[in-house]
C-alpha positions as CSV (number, residue, x, y, z in Angstrom):
1,M,2.6,24.6,22.0
2,S,0.0,26.0,24.4
3,G,-2.9,24.0,23.1
4,N,-4.7,27.2,22.2
5,A,-4.1,28.1,18.6
6,L,-5.2,31.7,19.0
7,K,-2.8,32.2,22.0
8,E,-0.1,30.5,20.0
9,L,-0.2,33.3,17.4
10,E,1.6,35.6,19.9
11,R,4.8,33.6,19.3
12,Y,4.7,34.8,15.7
13,G,4.1,38.4,16.4
14,Q,0.4,38.2,15.5
15,S,-2.5,39.6,17.5
16,V,-6.1,38.4,17.6
17,W,-8.9,40.9,17.1
18,H,-12.6,40.3,17.2
19,D,-14.7,41.9,14.5
20,Y,-17.9,42.2,16.6
21,I,-19.1,43.8,19.7
22,R,-22.2,43.1,21.7
23,R,-23.3,44.2,25.2
24,K,-24.0,40.7,26.5
25,E,-20.6,39.5,25.5
26,I,-19.0,42.3,27.6
27,L,-21.3,42.1,30.6
28,S,-21.2,38.3,30.8
29,G,-17.4,38.1,31.0
30,A,-17.1,36.4,27.6
31,L,-15.0,39.3,26.3
32,R,-12.7,39.2,29.4
33,K,-12.4,35.4,28.9
34,R,-11.3,35.8,25.3
35,I,-8.7,38.4,26.4
36,D,-7.3,36.2,29.2
37,E,-7.5,32.8,27.5
38,D,-7.2,33.5,23.8
39,G,-4.9,36.5,23.8
40,L,-7.5,38.8,22.3
41,L,-6.0,42.3,21.9
42,G,-8.7,44.3,20.3
43,V,-12.3,44.6,19.0
44,T,-13.4,46.4,15.9
45,S,-16.8,47.8,15.2
46,N,-18.8,50.0,12.9
47,P,-22.4,51.1,12.6
48,S,-23.5,48.0,10.8
49,I,-22.0,45.8,13.5
50,F,-23.8,47.8,16.2
51,E,-27.0,47.7,14.3
52,K,-26.8,43.9,14.1
53,A,-26.1,43.6,17.8
54,I,-28.9,45.9,18.8
55,A,-31.5,44.5,16.4
56,G,-30.5,40.9,16.9
57,S,-30.9,40.7,20.7
58,D,-32.7,42.1,23.7
59,D,-29.5,43.2,25.3
60,Y,-30.3,46.8,24.7
61,D,-34.0,46.9,25.3
62,Q,-33.8,48.4,28.8
63,S,-31.5,51.1,27.8
64,I,-33.5,51.9,24.7
65,R,-36.7,52.2,26.8
66,Q,-34.9,54.5,29.2
67,Y,-33.6,56.8,26.4
68,V,-37.0,56.9,24.7
69,A,-38.5,58.0,28.0
70,E,-35.9,60.7,28.2
71,G,-37.1,61.9,24.8
72,L,-34.0,61.0,22.7
73,D,-34.4,60.3,19.0
74,A,-33.2,57.2,17.3
75,P,-29.8,58.5,16.0
76,K,-29.0,59.8,19.5
77,I,-30.0,56.5,21.2
78,F,-27.9,54.6,18.7
79,E,-24.9,56.8,19.4
80,K,-25.3,56.5,23.2
81,L,-25.6,52.7,23.0
82,A,-22.5,52.4,20.8
83,I,-20.4,54.7,23.0
84,E,-21.5,52.8,26.1
85,D,-20.4,49.5,24.6
86,I,-17.1,50.9,23.3
87,Q,-16.3,52.4,26.7
88,K,-17.1,49.1,28.5
89,A,-15.0,47.1,26.0
90,T,-12.1,49.5,26.3
91,D,-12.2,49.0,30.1
92,E,-11.8,45.3,29.5
93,F,-8.6,45.9,27.5
94,R,-7.1,48.3,30.0
95,G,-3.6,47.3,30.7
96,V,-3.4,44.6,27.9
97,L,-0.9,46.4,25.7
98,S,1.2,47.8,28.6
99,E,1.8,44.4,30.2
100,P,5.0,42.5,29.8
101,A,4.8,39.4,27.5
102,G,3.2,36.5,29.3
103,A,1.5,38.6,32.0
104,T,-2.2,38.5,32.4
105,A,-4.6,41.4,33.3
106,T,-6.2,41.5,36.6
């Protein structure tokens, strides 16, 4: 046994997914660490998850101020923030599914 119960699930054909996305988690390297150390293979999200991440932190304040200054309305700002996070998270998963078993992304 590897000592990491989440990583051990791979032996049983199971994959670990995280049902939350937040900008700080992506930018801090926490998401990358979960991918590398815990075998995380995906992240799910939806509008309510993004709303919780945006309203519950100051991670997005700078981007929101920028988009307000550009004249964007609230729905467009929300869309841009969500797309940015999804793109950044997707970049973290690049190569994960195409690697041979036991390999780690670099």
